[in-house]
N, C-alpha and C positions, 0 to 999 in steps of 0.2 A: 602357284597352283592351288586349287581348292582341295579340301578334304576328300578322301577316296570315296566317300558316300555318294558324291555326285557322279553322274554318268560320265564315263571316260571312253575316249577313242583309243583303240589299240591296233597296231599293225602286227600281224602274226606272220613272221618270216620263216620260210622253210625252203627245202630243195625240191618240194613237190611230191615227196614220197608219202605213202599212206601213213606210215608210222610217225613221221614228224608232224604231219597235219593233225593226226589224232591227239598228239600231245599238246600242241599249241592251242588247238580248239578246245580241248578239255579244260585247260587252265583258264582260257579267256571266258568260257561260259560259266565256269565255277565262280569267277570274279565278277560276273554279270557285266562284262564289258561290251561296248559296241565295237565289234572287231571286224577287220578285213584281212582275209587270207592273201598273202603275197608270196609268189614263188621267185626265188633268186637264182639267176643263171650267171656263171662266171666264164671268162675266157681263159685259155692257156696262157701262162702256166699256173695262174692262181687256182684253177679248178683241180690241180694235181698236188700242189705243195701245201705243207702244213701252214696254219695261220701264223703270221708273224715274221716269215722269212722275207716277204716283199712288202713294200709300202702300200697303204690303203689309198686308192685313187679311184675316181669315177671311171677311168678307162678299163678297170678290171671287170666291169659288169657288161653282160650282153644285153640286159633288159632294164637298165636303170630307170627309164621312164615308166616302166610297168609297176614299180614298187616304191618309187621315191617322188613324191609330189611336195615340193618345198612350200607351196601355198596352202597345203592341207596336212600339216604335220600332226602326228598322234601325241597323246599324252603318255602312252606306254608302248614299248616294244616288247613282244614276246618272241624269242627266236629259238630254233631247234635245228641242229645239224651244222656242219662245218661252213657251208656256203652262207648260211644266215648270219654267222658271226661276222663275216666281212661286211655285210650290209648293215648290221647293228652298229658296228664300230664306225662305219662311214657316216651314218646318219647322226650318231652322237657327236662325232667330230665336227660336223657342220652345224649342229644346233646344241652347243654346250650348255649343260645345266638346265635343260628344258624338258628332257625326256627321261622317264624312269624305265630302265632296261632290265628285263628278266631273260635269262638264258636257261634253257632246259638241256640237261646233259653236261658232261665235263667239256668245257671249251678248250682245254689244254693250253690256255694262256693264263695270265694273271687274273685272279678272280675279281680284282678291283676294277677291271674293265666294265663290270656290270654292277648294277645295284643289288641284284639277287641272282643266285644260281640255284636251280632246283635239279638235283641229280640223284639217281638211284644209288644205293649203297655200293653196288659192284663197280661203279665208276671210281671209287676210292679217292674222293676229293673232299677237302675240308677247308673251312675258312669262316670268318665272322659273318659273311653274307651268304653262306651255303645252307640250303635246306635239303636234308637227306631223306629219301623215301625208299621203301622196299621195292615197289613196282615203278614202271614208267607211268607218269601221269597220262591220262587218256580221257576221251570224251564219253566213255560208256557209263550210263546212268540207268536206273530202273525206268525212268520216264522215257528216255530215248529208246530203250529196247521194247517197251510196251507199244510205243508209236509204230515201230517197224513191224512188230508182231501183228498188230491190228491190220496193217496194210497188206500182209501176206497170210491172213488167217485162213482164207479159203484153201490155200495150199497145204497148210500144216495142221489145222485143227482136226482133220479127219484121220491123221496117222495114229494108229493104235499102239504101235511099239514105241519104247523109249528111243529118242533120237540121239545118235552119236555123230557129232560133226568132226571131221578130220581136216585140219588146216595145214596145207602143204606150202612150205617155203621153197628155198632153193639154195644153190651154191652161193657162198659168200666169202669174204676175206677171212672169216672165222671158221667156216665149216665146209667140209667136202660133201657133195651130193652127187655121186657118180652112179653108174649102172649097178655096181655091187651094193651100194647103199640102198638103191631103189629095190633090189631083190629082197634085202632085209626088211624094208618097209612093207613090201607085199606080203612077206611071211608073217609079219606082225599083224597086218590087217586081216589075213586069213585066220589067225588065232583069235582075234576079236570077234569075227563072224562065228567061229566055231564055239566059243566059250560064253557068248552073250546073245541074248535075244533082243537085238536092236535093229533100227533102221539107219543105215549109213548115209551121210551126206558128205561129199568131198568137195572142198573149195581150194582153189589155187591162188597164190599171190602173183604179183607182177614179176617176181624173180624166178618163178617155177619154169624150168627148162622144158622145151617142147617134148623131148623124149620121155620125161617123167609124166607129162600130161597124157601122151599117147598110150603109154603102158597102162596107166591106171584107168583111163577111159575104156580101153579094150577089155581089161580084166574085170572091171566092177560095174560097168554102166547098165548091165542087163537087169539087176535086181536092186540097184542102189541109185541114188541121185548124185550126179557129178555136174557141178556148175561149169558151163562152157562159154561164159562171156555175155549172157543176157542179163536181165535184172538181177543184181547181186543180192542174195538173201542173207548175207553175212550177219547183219545186226539182228535180223529176225531169228536166225538160228542161235545166236547167243542167248536169246530168250527161250526158245523152244527146246534146246538141247538139254538132255540130262547129263551127257558126258561130252567133253571136248578133248580131242587129241591134237597136239601141236608138235610140229617138228621144232627142234631146239634152236633154230637159227634166228628167230625173231623175238626180241624182248617185248616189242609192242604187241604182237599177236598173243603171246603168253599172258602179258599183263592184262589185256582186255578180256581174255577168257576168265582169268581169276577175278577180275572186277565184276564180272557177270554172276559171280558166286555159283559157279558150276563145279562139278567134279572134273578136274583138269589132269590130263595125262600127257607126258612128254616122250616123244620118240627121239632118242639121242642120235644126232648125226656125228660122224667122226670129226673131231676138232683138228684144225690146221695149225693151231698155235699151242705152245706150252703155257703161255700166260694169256688165256682166253677169258676176257672179262665176262662174257655171257655164261661161261661155265660157273663163274663165281655167283652170278645172279641165280642160276639154277640151283646151286647148292643152298643158297639162302631160302628160296621158296620151298625147296624140299624139306629143309630143316623145320620150317614153320608150318608144314603140312598144307600149304596153299596148292601144291601140285604133287603128283606122283609120277614115277617112271613107268612107262607102258610095259607091261609084261604079258598081257593077254586077257586076263580076267579083270573086268571093270567093276569097281565097287562104288556105290553112291555114298561117298564119304562127305562129312561136313566140312566145307571150306571155311576156315575161321577168319579169313581176311576182313579187316575193317577198313572202310574207305579212308585213305590218307588225305584226300583232296581237301576236305573241310579244314583240317589242321594247317595244311599248306596255305590255303586262302587266308586264314586268320593271321598267320605269320606275315604274309606279304602285306596285308592291309596295315598291320601294326607298324611295319618297317617303313612303308610308304608315308603314313601319317606322321611318323616321327621325323623322317627326313624333311618333309616340307613344313612341319611345324617349326623346325629350326632354321629354315632358309628364309 
């Protein structure tokens, strides 16, 4: 292999979710790679069981031909999410010592299965090849946000009030988001409207349940903007918003909001676990004043977050060049 300075082809492997795509795309673009996004689909029981319990075989994939082209193998694999681990291990097994593998998040298997692991501190993973970050790596950059803001300037430039965007997630294995929680969220939004002179924009994620959408649309759509599935203004709103409120279930959503250098507030959902790693993430960002807990009054505080991506990129390139200088 040549030095990293030359153009490299990367396969970015994910389960297709927005959060994992943002992370692999963000790292690939920061590394200036020529990358291809590839979604990995597994069959039962591999799609349900932890990695390592069953052997790695091509029979485990629903769509092997969609992401694995033996005649066009990449220089680098960037994977994120459990499904992508199977694909990364399968490709490396069939092309030993030819592909440099990077995994984002804790893979929950031996770290030496990958050349590098990039994981947020709340994943609590350590090793010689582990790079630890405060936030989830993502693709949010000033250039990207400026581009989307320009595309939607006619919609947002004329708004006189400060914009407050509310990003709504949903029920997950870590958090409960039932009707009682929704009533609490509604009360919190009412307090935001009462205590702040802002224009609200409410956006839903793919995990937001129908009853949550219906309630918020009925209650707030008259005087506020609620996205209902047309052209998604998410990235434009990361640019235009003065305040961003996130439900606590999504590390990616919170990380992207902080990366946009906005005043970020978190609406806490009830945790379903005693040892909830996302709660550890929230404690970290609260301690560093990257975000605050939503209480009603919004303050335009200074978000002190410094982009970690450049340091991660520098570290990866150094390790890549060192490995192939010795090979």
